[in-house]
C-alpha positions in Angstrom: 0.1 0.1 -0.1 1.4 3.3 -0.8 2.0 5.8 1.9 0.4 9.1 2.1 2.7 10.5 -0.5 5.4 7.9 -1.2 5.6 8.2 -4.8 8.4 6.5 -6.5 10.0 7.1 -9.7 9.1 3.7 -12.1 11.0 2.3 -14.8 8.1 2.6 -17.2 4.8 2.9 -15.5 3.0 2.4 -12.9 -1.0 2.2 -11.6 -2.1 3.9 -8.4 -5.6 2.1 -7.5 -7.6 4.2 -5.1 -9.5 1.8 -3.2 -12.4 2.1 -0.4 -13.4 -0.8 1.7 -17.0 0.6 1.4 -17.2 0.6 -2.3 -18.2 -3.0 -4.2 -16.2 -2.0 -7.3 -13.2 -1.6 -5.5 -13.4 -4.9 -3.9 -14.0 -6.2 -6.9 -10.9 -4.9 -8.8 -9.1 -5.8 -6.1 -9.9 -9.2 -6.3 -9.5 -9.1 -9.8 -5.9 -7.6 -9.6 -5.2 -10.2 -7.4 -6.2 -13.1 -9.5 -3.8 -11.4 -12.6 -1.0 -11.4 -10.2 -1.4 -14.9 -8.8 -1.7 -16.4 -12.6 1.5 -14.3 -13.4 -0.4 -12.1 -16.3 0.1 -8.9 -14.3 2.6 -6.9 -16.0 2.2 -3.3 -14.5 2.9 -2.5 -10.8 -0.4 -1.7 -9.1 0.0 0.3 -6.0 -3.2 0.0 -3.7 -4.1 3.5 -2.1 -6.7 4.0 0.6 -8.9 6.3 -0.7 -10.3 7.6 2.8 -6.6 8.6 4.0 -4.8 9.6 1.1 -5.8 13.2 0.8 -2.5 14.7 -0.8 -2.5 11.6 -3.4 -6.3 12.3 -4.2 -5.4 16.1 -4.6 -2.3 15.5 -6.5 -4.0 13.3 -8.7 -7.3 14.6 -8.9 -9.5 11.5 -8.0 -12.6 12.2 -6.6 -14.2 8.5 -5.9 -13.0 5.4 -5.2 -12.6 2.7 -8.0 -10.2 5.2 -9.8 -6.8 4.1 -11.5 -4.3 6.5 -12.1 -1.5 5.6 -14.9 2.0 7.2 -14.1 4.8 7.4 -16.4 8.4 7.2 -15.2 8.4 10.5 -13.7 5.2 9.9 -11.6 3.1 12.2 -14.2 -0.4 10.9 -14.6 -1.1 10.1 -18.4 -4.6 8.5 -17.8 -7.2 8.3 -15.1 -9.8 5.6 -15.7 -12.9 5.6 -13.2 -14.8 2.1 -12.8 -13.4 0.2 -15.4 -14.9 -2.8 -17.0 -13.1 -6.0 -16.8 -11.8 -5.9 -20.5 -10.6 -2.7 -19.8 -8.8 -3.3 -16.7 -7.2 -6.3 -17.8 -6.1 -4.6 -21.1 -4.4 -2.0 -18.8 -2.6 -4.5 -16.1 -1.8 -7.3 -18.7 -0.1 -5.1 -21.6 3.7 -4.9 -21.6 4.8 -1.3 -23.0 
């Protein structure tokens, strides 16, 4: 889990996943990401960020709802934001090598 603002520099790209324990979409996507990891298909580092306690990260990346995925480049700049993605969209995002 990413701390309040422990954003590192990445080799290629990474994804911040803003999760709320009260949000069923977040919980479903968390389980889906775990399945991708266990099966060896996860190709992008995913950092789980607690939506309730991450005020600075939410402000920095413009996140206003849980179950938001922020794609970062190697300098930690946001290149894409996806809110409540479908399974196919999330699979494409997290399993593609770039």
